[in-house]
C-alpha positions in Angstrom: -125.9 -118.7 -64.6 -128.1 -121.7 -65.0 -129.3 -123.8 -62.1 -130.9 -127.3 -62.4 -132.4 -129.2 -59.6 -131.2 -132.8 -59.4 -133.6 -135.5 -60.6 -133.5 -139.2 -59.6 -131.9 -141.5 -62.1 -133.8 -144.7 -62.8 -131.5 -146.4 -65.2 -130.2 -148.8 -62.5 -132.8 -150.6 -60.4 -132.0 -150.7 -56.7 -129.2 -148.1 -56.9 -125.7 -148.8 -58.0 -122.8 -151.1 -57.2 -119.2 -150.3 -57.5 -117.8 -153.7 -56.5 -114.4 -154.3 -58.1 -114.3 -152.7 -61.5 -118.0 -152.6 -62.3 -120.9 -150.4 -61.2 -123.6 -152.4 -62.8 -122.4 -155.9 -63.7 -123.1 -158.6 -61.1 -121.0 -161.2 -63.0 -117.9 -159.2 -62.1 -118.4 -159.0 -58.4 -116.2 -162.0 -57.7 -113.3 -161.1 -59.9 -109.9 -161.1 -58.4 -107.2 -158.5 -59.2 -103.5 -159.5 -59.2 -100.6 -157.1 -59.3 -97.1 -158.5 -59.4 -93.6 -157.7 -60.7 -92.1 -159.7 -63.6 -88.4 -160.0 -63.8 -86.3 -160.5 -66.9 -88.2 -158.4 -69.4 -86.0 -156.1 -71.4 -88.2 -154.8 -74.3 -91.7 -154.5 -75.6 -91.5 -158.0 -77.2 -90.8 -159.5 -73.8 -93.8 -157.8 -72.2 -96.0 -158.9 -75.1 -94.8 -162.5 -74.7 -95.6 -162.5 -71.0 -99.0 -160.8 -71.6 -99.9 -163.4 -74.2 -99.0 -166.3 -71.9 -101.1 -164.8 -69.1 -104.1 -164.3 -71.3 -103.9 -168.0 -72.4 -104.2 -169.1 -68.7 -107.6 -170.6 -68.0 -109.7 -168.2 -65.9 -107.9 -165.0 -66.9 -110.3 -162.4 -68.3 -107.8 -159.5 -68.6 -104.0 -159.2 -68.6 -101.8 -156.2 -69.1 -98.0 -156.2 -68.8 -96.2 -152.9 -68.5 -92.5 -152.9 -69.6 -91.9 -149.4 -68.1 -92.6 -150.7 -64.6 -91.9 -154.4 -65.0 -95.4 -155.1 -63.7 -98.4 -157.2 -64.6 -102.1 -156.5 -63.8 -104.4 -159.5 -64.2 -108.1 -160.0 -63.6 -109.2 -163.6 -63.0 -112.0 -165.7 -61.8 -111.9 -166.7 -58.1 -110.5 -170.2 -58.7 -107.3 -168.9 -60.3 -104.2 -169.0 -58.0 -101.0 -167.0 -58.0 -99.1 -170.2 -58.6 -100.9 -170.7 -61.9 -100.1 -167.2 -63.0 -96.5 -167.6 -61.9 -96.2 -170.9 -63.9 -97.5 -169.2 -67.0 -94.9 -166.4 -66.7 -92.2 -169.0 -66.0 -93.2 -171.0 -69.1 -92.8 -167.9 -71.2 -89.2 -167.6 -69.9 -89.5 -165.0 -67.2 -90.0 -164.9 -63.5 -92.5 -163.5 -61.0 -90.9 -161.6 -58.2 -92.1 -163.0 -54.8 -90.6 -160.5 -52.4 -89.4 -157.4 -54.1 -87.4 -155.0 -51.9 -88.8 -151.5 -51.4 -85.7 -150.1 -53.0 -85.8 -152.5 -56.0 -85.9 -149.7 -58.6 -83.0 -147.9 -56.8 -81.0 -151.1 -56.8 -81.6 -151.7 -60.5 -80.6 -148.1 -61.2 -77.4 -148.5 -59.3 -76.6 -151.7 -61.2 -77.3 -150.0 -64.5 -75.1 -147.1 -63.5 -72.2 -149.5 -62.6 -72.5 -151.5 -65.8 -72.5 -148.2 -67.8 -69.4 -146.9 -66.0 -67.6 -150.2 -66.7 -68.5 -150.4 -70.4 -67.6 -146.7 -70.9 -64.2 -147.3 -69.3 -63.7 -150.1 -71.9 -65.5 -148.7 -74.9 -64.3 -145.1 -75.0 -60.5 -145.9 -75.2 -61.1 -148.7 -77.7 -63.3 -146.5 -79.9 -60.6 -143.8 -79.8 -57.9 -146.3 -80.9 -60.2 -147.5 -83.7 -60.7 -143.9 -84.8 -56.9 -143.4 -85.0 -56.5 -146.7 -86.8 -59.2 -146.0 -89.5 -58.6 -142.3 -90.2 -55.0 -141.6 -89.4 -53.4 -144.9 -90.3 -52.0 -145.7 -86.9 -51.4 -149.5 -86.7 -50.4 -151.4 -83.6 -49.6 -155.1 -83.6 -51.3 -155.5 -80.2 -54.6 -153.8 -81.3 -56.2 -157.1 -82.5 -55.7 -159.0 -79.2 -56.8 -155.9 -77.3 -60.0 -155.6 -79.3 -60.7 -159.3 -78.6 -60.0 -159.0 -74.8 -61.9 -155.7 -74.2 -64.7 -156.9 -76.4 -65.1 -160.0 -74.3 -65.2 -157.9 -71.1 -67.8 -155.6 -72.6 -70.0 -158.4 -73.8 -69.7 -161.1 -71.1 -69.3 -158.9 -68.0 -71.0 -155.5 -68.7 -73.6 -157.0 -71.0 -74.2 -160.3 -69.2 -77.8 -159.5 -68.5 -78.4 -158.7 -72.2 -76.9 -162.0 -73.2 -78.9 -163.8 -70.6 -82.1 -162.2 -71.8 -81.4 -163.2 -75.4 -80.7 -166.8 -74.3 -84.0 -167.0 -72.3 -85.9 -165.8 -75.3 -84.2 -168.2 -77.7 -84.6 -171.2 -75.3 -88.3 -170.5 -75.2 -88.5 -170.2 -79.0 -89.1 -166.5 -79.4 -86.9 -163.4 -79.9 -86.7 -160.0 -78.2 -84.6 -156.9 -78.5 -81.9 -158.5 -76.5 -81.6 -161.1 -79.3 -80.7 -158.4 -81.7 -78.2 -156.8 -79.3 -76.6 -160.1 -78.4 -76.5 -161.3 -82.1 -75.1 -158.0 -83.5 -72.5 -157.4 -80.8 -71.4 -161.0 -80.7 -71.1 -161.3 -84.5 -69.0 -158.1 -84.5 -66.7 -159.5 -81.8 -66.3 -162.8 -83.6 -65.1 -160.9 -86.7 -62.2 -159.6 -84.6 -61.3 -163.2 -83.7 -61.5 -164.4 -87.3 -59.6 -161.4 -88.6 -56.8 -162.0 -86.0 -56.8 -165.7 -87.1 -56.1 -164.7 -90.7 -59.5 -164.9 -92.3 -60.3 -162.4 -95.1 -63.0 -160.7 -92.9 -62.8 -157.1 -91.7 -62.7 -156.7 -87.9 -65.7 -155.1 -86.3 -64.8 -155.9 -82.6 -64.9 -152.3 -81.6 -68.3 -151.9 -83.2 -69.6 -154.7 -81.0 -68.3 -152.8 -77.9 -70.0 -149.6 -79.1 -73.3 -151.5 -79.6 -73.2 -152.7 -76.0 -72.1 -149.3 -74.8 -74.9 -147.4 -76.3 -77.4 -150.2 -75.4 -76.4 -149.9 -71.7 -76.6 -146.1 -71.9 -80.2 -146.5 -73.0 -80.8 -149.0 -70.1 -79.3 -146.5 -67.7 -81.6 -143.7 -68.8 -84.6 -146.0 -68.6 -83.6 -147.2 -65.1 -83.0 -143.7 -63.9 -86.5 -142.6 -65.1 -88.1 -145.6 -63.4 -86.2 -145.0 -60.1 -87.3 -141.3 -60.0 -90.9 -142.1 -60.8 -91.0 -144.8 -58.1 -89.6 -142.4 -55.5 -92.0 -139.6 -56.4 -95.0 -141.9 -56.0 -93.8 -143.2 -52.7 -93.5 -139.7 -51.2 -97.2 -139.2 -51.9 -98.2 -142.3 -49.8 -96.7 -141.7 -46.4 -99.9 -141.3 -44.4 -100.4 -144.6 -42.6 -99.3 -144.8 -38.9 -96.6 -147.4 -38.4 -97.7 -148.4 -34.9 -100.8 -148.9 -32.9 -101.4 -149.0 -29.2 -103.4 -152.1 -28.3 -105.1 -153.0 -25.0 -103.8 -156.3 -23.8 -104.1 -157.8 -20.3 -105.2 -154.5 -18.8 -102.2 -152.6 -20.2 -101.1 -150.9 -23.4 -98.7 -152.5 -25.8 -97.3 -150.7 -28.9 -97.1 -153.0 -31.9 -96.6 -152.5 -35.7 -99.8 -151.9 -37.5 -99.2 -155.0 -39.6 -99.3 -157.1 -36.5 -102.8 -155.9 -35.3 -105.5 -158.5 -35.7 -109.2 -158.0 -36.3 -111.3 -157.3 -33.1 -108.2 -156.0 -31.3 -108.9 -153.0 -29.1 -106.8 -149.9 -29.9 -106.4 -146.8 -27.9 -106.0 -143.5 -29.8 -105.3 -140.3 -27.9 -106.3 -136.8 -29.0 -104.1 -135.5 -31.7 -103.2 -138.9 -33.1 -104.2 -140.5 -36.4 -106.4 -143.6 -36.2 -104.2 -146.4 -37.4 -106.9 -148.9 -38.7 -110.5 -149.0 -39.7 -112.8 -149.9 -36.8 -115.7 -149.1 -34.5 -115.6 -146.9 -31.4 -116.1 -149.0 -28.2 -115.4 -146.3 -25.6 -115.1 -142.5 -25.5 -116.4 -139.7 -27.6 -114.5 -137.3 -29.7 -114.6 -135.1 -32.8 -112.8 -136.8 -35.7 -111.4 -135.0 -38.7 -112.2 -137.1 -41.7 -111.2 -134.5 -44.3 -108.4 -136.7 -45.4 -110.9 -139.4 -46.3 -114.1 -137.6 -47.3 -113.1 -134.0 -48.2 -115.7 -132.7 -45.7 -114.3 -129.8 -43.8 -116.3 -130.2 -40.5 -115.3 -132.8 -38.0 -117.7 -135.6 -37.2 -118.6 -136.5 -33.6 -117.8 -140.2 -32.9 -119.7 -141.9 -30.1 -119.6 -145.6 -29.1 -120.8 -147.7 -32.1 -119.7 -145.2 -34.7 -117.3 -146.3 -37.5 -113.9 -144.7 -38.0 -111.5 -145.0 -40.8 -107.7 -145.4 -40.6 -105.9 -142.3 -41.4 -108.5 -139.9 -39.9 -107.4 -137.6 -37.1 -108.8 -137.9 -33.5 -109.2 -134.3 -32.3 -110.8 -134.0 -28.8 -110.4 -137.0 -26.5 -109.2 -140.5 -26.2 -111.0 -143.3 -28.0 -111.0 -147.0 -27.7 -111.5 -148.6 -31.1 -112.2 -152.2 -32.1 -110.3 -153.0 -35.3 -112.7 -154.3 -38.0 -110.4 -154.1 -41.1 -106.7 -154.9 -41.0 -104.0 -155.5 -43.5 -104.9 -155.2 -47.2 -108.6 -154.4 -46.3 -108.0 -151.0 -44.8 -108.5 -147.7 -46.7 -104.8 -146.8 -46.6 -103.7 -150.2 -47.8 -106.1 -149.9 -50.7 -104.6 -146.5 -51.5 -101.2 -148.3 -51.8 -102.9 -150.9 -54.0 -103.8 -148.1 -56.4 -100.1 -147.6 -57.2 -99.8 -151.3 -58.2 -102.9 -151.0 -60.3 -101.4 -147.9 -62.0 -98.2 -149.9 -62.8 -100.1 -152.5 -64.8 -101.8 -150.0 -67.1 -101.1 -149.5 -70.7 -102.3 -147.1 -73.4 -103.7 -148.3 -76.8 -100.7 -146.8 -78.6 -98.5 -149.1 -76.5 -100.5 -152.1 -77.6 -99.9 -151.1 -81.2 -96.2 -150.8 -80.7 -96.1 -154.2 -78.9 -97.8 -155.9 -81.9 -95.3 -154.4 -84.3 -92.2 -155.2 -82.2 -93.3 -158.8 -81.7 -92.8 -159.4 -85.5 -89.9 -156.9 -85.9 -87.0 -158.8 -84.4 -87.4 -162.1 -86.3 -88.0 -160.1 -89.5 -84.8 -158.1 -89.0 -82.7 -161.3 -88.4 -84.2 -162.8 -91.5 -83.4 -159.7 -93.6 -79.8 -159.6 -92.3 -79.3 -163.3 -93.2 -81.0 -162.6 -96.6 -78.8 -159.6 -97.4 -75.6 -161.5 -96.4 -76.5 -164.5 -98.6 -77.4 -162.2 -101.5 -74.0 -160.3 -101.3 -72.1 -163.6 -101.0 -73.8 -165.1 -104.1 -74.3 -162.1 -106.3 -71.4 -159.9 -105.2 -70.2 -158.8 -108.7 -73.7 -157.9 -109.9 -74.7 -156.1 -106.8 -71.5 -154.1 -106.7 -71.9 -153.0 -110.2 -75.6 -152.1 -109.8 -75.1 -150.2 -106.6 -71.9 -148.5 -107.4 -73.5 -145.1 -108.3 -75.3 -145.0 -104.9 -72.3 -146.2 -103.1 -70.2 -143.4 -104.5 -72.8 -140.9 -103.2 -72.7 -142.2 -99.6 -70.4 -140.3 -97.2 -69.0 -143.5 -95.8 -69.4 -146.5 -98.1 -68.5 -150.0 -96.9 -65.7 -150.5 -99.5 -65.9 -154.3 -99.3 -63.7 -155.9 -102.0 -64.7 -159.6 -101.5 -68.0 -161.5 -101.3 -67.2 -162.6 -97.7 -66.4 -159.0 -96.6 -69.5 -157.6 -98.3 -71.7 -160.2 -96.7 -70.2 -159.4 -93.3 -70.7 -155.7 -93.8 -74.4 -156.1 -94.9 -75.2 -158.7 -92.1 -73.7 -156.7 -89.3 -74.9 -153.3 -90.5 -78.5 -154.6 -90.8 -78.5 -156.0 -87.3 -76.8 -152.9 -85.9 -79.2 -150.4 -87.6 -82.3 -152.1 -86.1 -81.2 -152.4 -82.4 -81.9 -151.5 -79.7 -84.9 -150.3 -81.8 -86.3 -146.9 -81.1 -89.7 -148.4 -81.7 -89.4 -150.5 -78.5 -88.5 -147.4 -76.5 -91.0 -145.0 -78.0 -94.0 -145.6 -75.8 -92.5 -147.0 -72.5 -90.2 -144.1 -72.0 -92.9 -141.6 -72.7 -95.2 -143.3 -70.2 -92.5 -143.4 -67.5 -91.7 -139.7 -68.1 -95.4 -138.8 -67.9 -95.9 -140.9 -64.7 -93.0 -139.0 -63.1 -94.4 -135.6 -64.3 -97.8 -136.6 -63.0 -96.5 -137.5 -59.5 -94.5 -134.3 -59.4 -97.7 -132.5 -60.1 -99.6 -134.3 -57.3 -101.3 -136.9 -59.6 -101.4 -140.6 -59.5 -102.4 -142.2 -62.9 -104.3 -145.4 -62.2 -105.4 -146.1 -65.7 -102.8 -145.2 -68.3 -105.5 -145.2 -71.0 -106.7 -142.0 -69.4 -103.5 -140.3 -70.6 -104.6 -140.8 -74.1 -108.3 -140.2 -73.5 -108.1 -137.0 -71.4 -106.9 -134.8 -74.2 -110.2 -135.4 -76.0 -112.5 -134.4 -73.1 -114.8 -131.4 -73.6 -117.1 -131.5 -70.5 -116.1 -131.6 -66.8 -118.6 -132.4 -64.0 -117.1 -131.1 -60.7 -118.2 -131.9 -57.2 -118.3 -129.0 -54.7 -117.1 -130.0 -51.2 -113.4 -130.9 -51.1 -113.0 -130.5 -54.9 -113.9 -126.9 -55.7 -113.8 -125.8 -52.0 -110.9 -126.2 -49.7 -112.4 -128.6 -47.2 -111.2 -126.3 -44.4 -113.6 -124.3 -42.2 -112.9 -120.5 -42.0 -114.8 -117.7 -40.2 -116.7 -115.7 -42.8 -118.7 -113.5 -40.4 -118.6 -112.9 -36.6 -119.8 -110.6 -33.9 -118.8 -110.7 -30.3 -118.1 -108.0 -27.6 -114.6 -107.0 -26.9 -114.7 -108.2 -23.3 -115.5 -111.7 -24.6 -112.5 -112.1 -26.9 -109.9 -113.1 -24.3 -112.3 -115.8 -22.9 -113.1 -117.1 -26.4 -109.4 -117.3 -27.2 -108.7 -119.0 -23.8 -111.3 -121.7 -24.5 -110.6 -122.3 -28.1 -106.8 -122.0 -28.3 -106.1 -125.3 -26.5 -108.7 -127.3 -28.6 -107.7 -129.4 -31.6 -111.1 -128.9 -33.2 -111.1 -127.4 -36.7 -113.9 -125.0 -35.7 -111.9 -123.9 -32.7 -108.9 -123.3 -34.9 -111.1 -121.1 -37.2 -112.4 -119.1 -34.3 -109.0 -118.5 -32.7 -107.6 -117.5 -36.2 -110.5 -114.9 -36.5 -110.1 -113.3 -33.0 -106.3 -113.4 -33.1 -104.0 -114.0 -30.1 -105.2 -112.5 -26.8 -103.7 -112.3 -23.3 -105.8 -114.5 -21.0 -105.9 -116.1 -17.6 -106.5 -119.9 -17.2 -110.1 -120.6 -16.1 -111.0 -121.9 -12.6 -112.9 -124.7 -14.3 -113.0 -126.0 -17.9 -115.0 -128.7 -19.6 -115.2 -129.8 -23.2 -118.2 -131.8 -24.4 -117.7 -133.6 -27.7 -120.1 -132.4 -30.3 -121.3 -129.5 -28.2 -118.5 -127.1 -27.3 -116.2 -126.0 -24.4 -117.1 -124.1 -21.3 -115.0 -122.3 -18.6 -115.5 -120.4 -15.4 -113.8 -117.2 -14.4 -114.7 -115.4 -11.1 -118.2 -116.8 -11.1 -119.0 -116.1 -14.7 -119.3 -119.0 -17.1 -118.4 -118.6 -20.8 -119.3 -121.1 -23.4 -118.2 -121.4 -27.1 -120.0 -124.1 -29.2 -123.1 -125.3 -30.9 -125.8 -122.6 -31.4 -129.1 -123.1 -29.7 -131.2 -120.9 -32.1 -129.9 -120.0 -35.5 -132.7 -117.5 -36.1 -131.3 -115.3 -33.4 -128.3 -114.3 -35.5 -129.8 -112.8 -38.7 -126.4 -111.5 -39.9 -125.0 -115.0 -40.2 -124.7 -116.1 -43.9 -127.2 -118.9 -44.6 -124.5 -121.2 -46.1 -122.5 -121.5 -42.9 -122.0 -123.4 -39.7 -122.8 -121.3 -36.6 -120.7 -121.3 -33.4 -122.3 -119.4 -30.5 -120.7 -117.5 -27.6 -122.7 -117.5 -24.4 -122.1 -115.8 -21.0 -123.9 -117.4 -18.1 -126.2 -119.1 -20.6 -127.2 -115.9 -22.4 -126.1 -115.5 -26.1 -123.3 -112.9 -26.4 -122.0 -113.4 -30.0 -121.5 -115.8 -32.9 -119.0 -117.0 -35.5 -120.3 -118.0 -38.9 -117.9 -120.6 -40.4 -117.9 -121.8 -44.0 -115.8 -123.8 -46.4 -114.3 -121.4 -48.9 -113.3 -122.3 -52.4 -109.7 -123.3 -53.1 -107.3 -120.7 -54.2 -106.8 -122.3 -57.5 -110.4 -123.1 -58.3 -111.4 -120.0 -60.2 -108.1 -119.9 -62.3 -108.5 -123.6 -63.0 -112.1 -123.2 -64.2 -111.0 -120.3 -66.5 -108.2 -122.5 -67.9 -110.6 -125.4 -68.5 -112.8 -123.1 -70.5 -109.8 -121.9 -72.6 -109.0 -125.6 -73.3 -112.5 -126.1 -74.7 -113.7 -128.0 -71.6 -117.2 -126.9 -70.3 -117.3 -127.1 -66.5 -120.5 -127.8 -64.5 -120.8 -128.0 -60.7 -123.0 -130.7 -59.2 -123.6 -130.7 -55.4 -126.0 -132.1 -52.9 -126.2 -128.7 -51.2 -129.2 -126.3 -51.6 -129.6 -123.8 -54.3 -128.3 -120.7 -52.5 -125.1 -122.3 -51.3 -124.5 -123.9 -54.7 -125.1 -120.6 -56.5 -122.7 -118.7 -54.2 -119.9 -121.3 -54.7 -120.5 -121.4 -58.5 -120.3 -117.7 -58.8 -117.0 -117.5 -56.8 -115.5 -120.3 -58.9 -116.6 -118.7 -62.2 -118.8 -121.7 -63.2 -121.7 -120.7 -65.4 -123.8 -123.8 -65.0 -124.5 -125.8 -61.8 -127.0 -128.3 -60.4 -128.0 -128.4 -56.7 -129.7 -131.0 -54.5 -128.1 -133.7 -56.7 -128.1 -137.2 -55.4 -125.6 -139.9 -56.5 -127.9 -141.2 -59.2 -128.4 -137.7 -60.4 -124.7 -137.2 -61.0 -124.6 -140.4 -63.0 -127.6 -139.2 -65.0 -125.8 -135.9 -65.8 -122.8 -138.0 -67.2 -125.1 -140.2 -69.3 -126.9 -137.1 -70.6 -123.7 -135.4 -71.7 -122.4 -138.6 -73.3 -125.7 -139.0 -75.2 -124.9 -135.6 -76.8 -121.5 -136.8 -77.9 -119.5 -135.2 -75.1 -116.4 -136.8 -73.7 -116.8 -136.4 -69.9 -114.4 -135.7 -67.0 -115.8 -136.2 -63.5 -113.9 -134.9 -60.5 -115.1 -135.7 -57.0 -114.1 -137.2 -53.7 -117.1 -138.9 -52.0 -119.1 -142.1 -52.2 -121.8 -140.1 -54.0 -119.3 -139.5 -56.8 -118.3 -143.1 -57.3 -120.8 -144.1 -60.0 -120.3 -140.9 -62.0 -116.5 -141.3 -61.8 -116.8 -144.9 -63.1 -119.2 -143.9 -65.9 -117.1 -141.0 -67.2 -114.5 -141.3 -69.9 -112.0 -140.1 -67.3 -112.7 -140.1 -63.6 -110.5 -137.9 -61.4 -110.8 -138.4 -57.6 -109.3 -136.3 -54.8 -106.8 -138.5 -52.9 -108.4 -137.4 -49.6 -111.7 -138.9 -50.8 -113.5 -142.1 -49.8 -111.9 -145.3 -51.0 -114.9 -146.2 -53.1 -114.5 -142.9 -55.1 -110.7 -143.3 -55.4 -111.1 -146.9 -56.5 -113.5 -145.8 -59.2 -111.2 -143.2 -60.6 -108.7 -143.3 -63.5 -106.5 -140.5 -62.0 -106.1 -139.6 -58.3 -105.2 -136.0 -57.2 -102.9 -136.7 -54.2 -102.4 -133.0 -53.4 -103.9 -129.8 -54.5 -107.2 -128.9 -56.2 -108.7 -128.3 -59.6 -105.4 -126.9 -60.9 -104.3 -130.6 -61.0 -107.1 -131.4 -63.4 -105.6 -128.7 -65.7 -102.1 -130.2 -65.2 -103.5 -133.7 -66.0 -104.9 -132.5 -69.3 -101.6 -130.7 -70.2 -99.7 -133.9 -69.4 -102.1 -135.9 -71.5 -101.7 -133.6 -74.5 -97.9 -133.6 -74.3 -97.6 -137.4 -73.7 -99.9 -138.3 -76.6 -98.0 -135.9 -78.9 -94.6 -137.2 -77.8 -95.6 -140.9 -78.2 -96.9 -140.2 -81.7 -93.7 -138.3 -82.5 -91.6 -141.2 -81.2 -93.4 -143.8 -83.1 -93.3 -141.8 -86.3 -89.5 -141.2 -85.9 -88.9 -144.9 -85.2 -91.0 -146.0 -88.3 -89.3 -143.5 -90.6 -85.8 -144.4 -89.3 -86.3 -148.1 -89.8 -88.0 -147.8 -93.2 -85.1 -145.7 -94.5 -82.1 -147.2 -92.7 -82.7 -151.0 -93.0 -82.8 -151.1 -96.8 -79.6 -149.0 -97.0 -77.9 -151.4 -94.6 -79.0 -154.4 -96.6 -77.8 -152.8 -99.8 -74.3 -152.5 -98.3 -74.5 -148.7 -98.5 -73.9 -148.2 -94.8 -70.7 -148.9 -93.0 -71.4 -150.8 -89.7 -69.9 -147.9 -87.8 -72.2 -145.5 -89.7 -75.1 -147.8 -88.9 -74.0 -147.8 -85.2 -74.1 -144.0 -85.2 -77.5 -143.9 -86.9 -78.9 -146.4 -84.4 -77.6 -144.4 -81.4 -78.9 -141.2 -82.8 -82.4 -142.7 -83.3 -82.5 -144.1 -79.7 -81.2 -141.0 -78.1 -83.7 -138.9 -80.1 -86.5 -141.0 -78.7 -85.1 -140.7 -75.2 -84.6 -136.9 -75.4 -88.0 -136.4 -76.9 -89.6 -138.4 -74.1 -87.9 -136.1 -71.6 -89.8 -133.2 -73.1 -92.8 -134.4 -71.1 -91.1 -133.3 -67.9 -92.4 -129.8 -67.1 -95.4 -130.1 -69.4 -97.8 -129.6 -66.5 -96.6 -126.0 -66.1 -96.6 -125.1 -69.7 
């Protein structure tokens, strides 16, 4: 095992700054982040149009629009207003959601489910009648009018949002996937009207209904995945108290946390979570900040000490003056992380967006070109393609130029929509976000999904990352007669050290003391029949030579004389050793870096199975380790939870923060572990590997499908119904392949 002492890092003069998204660039300190929902987007082309409009807005330095979550993430200069961004989105043909209900994704899912149920009720019977008509020769005089009426219901009722999306795009002089859906389904429905009116054009009205039916099926699956992902993320962020007890006019008034103003005085009783960030004005108590810092031992808070919302008050009542309210609090910033994550996009998605932006108008042009060619050169094309047509299982069989043109036009439009290419990446990202949240992970930067699979070096913090962040007794010695008194004193305390002591001695029968006094930061004393027993801070550590050096000492005293001790330490997490072994198998070299001394670091590293560690490391030292590894061509993961990890998290290719860590660390990370330990890092890598592989498979399948199918449709070799089946098969293949990501964290 190798140990390296931490050395100061001098690459940044005056320390480091992690303001906003930069640790070393002063010109970014005043940047503003905007997260908002965009309504009306239906495909990758839509998101690309909105993103391009935002980037053209003066003062915008970065914009990313995510179709999978209908969200935009924009970084601007301080003089840019939300009104300017909303105007840019509006000019592109879409709308910024001002007040989105919390159950918006669920409402959208229910609407998609209702539309799907209605179109299935229309489309399945009509498709069955068409099947009987085409293959068994059953002819009904009323079939034509029925096809027209049911087609109108499917298009203008069930598919009204699709038609509206197409109109918005066309009215703003661009196209999207809705344009293809609307054009192909409407053109198919119009052939039913023309055929019923006596024109020499075959009727494809049922095909139009099938197009809308399969399109709405895809929308339903997308909406279902989004709804599930949103719910899974929300369940991870339920830590903030909803109410606060403020002191007003000499009394206590309970108000919603959102209504508390800065400088308000808040009373927090023992056992309650502190609702907002603030400063202690009155009282003293031990506060469990493990939720925020990962440190296992409580911190004594005296008047003037800062406290953070979400931490747990353990010992006694505190009066706190609120210093941060609303969006400035730690827990509010945690909620903001979700919005940041929704705006992220991987490089593969950007590639797909650029392709689909040109794809729709190209397909429409090709459909028109093929129709014109068949109408003008019908005899020549029929003769030239007759050998190929005879080899197809279901040729069009058109006998007139008009029929052949209609076949080619509709088949070309149908074969290209709803375009598996547009679904390939968004569905995979939604599925990976859902799998990540199920595994206790929050992906803030979607690019990390693509980058993580290439990582080969992991720098791991010790406290709260490798270790549990929970104190446990590792060694103790006390006379039998003292145990009932120890249990009596410690069992009623909410202090983590007291809980560790009572767990060690076990339940004991006891009498209540005649007197009892607890002193914050010192311990608790009680008197029985003239004898005083005390459990708390040790006076002299050297007295207890059996106590492990890397431990916190709790002393037992009788009438002021030492009678025993409890050595308490933070043990490694149950999953740390197995996770370290798994990282090694994946080709990732783990190293532990900690500010603790050499003996403590060595002991933890040995327990976790880590071969190389560095002790006495300061924040700049962790950053230096990252830079050193990167200079050797390594792709670095950093996993930590404290302020001292923030610079390293930001500098690494992928920063992973414990969700219980300080807000600065969490804000610097690409992925947040909301529950669990190092096993979640392994899960993140597995999800990254599977997601990247699925996206590539989806894009490959979509490219191959379109390259093969579109020329066949243009050549009149595909019947529109065969084209419809091929289109459905390609989209369903992409959807099902994306669902393979679910469960990848456990593979």
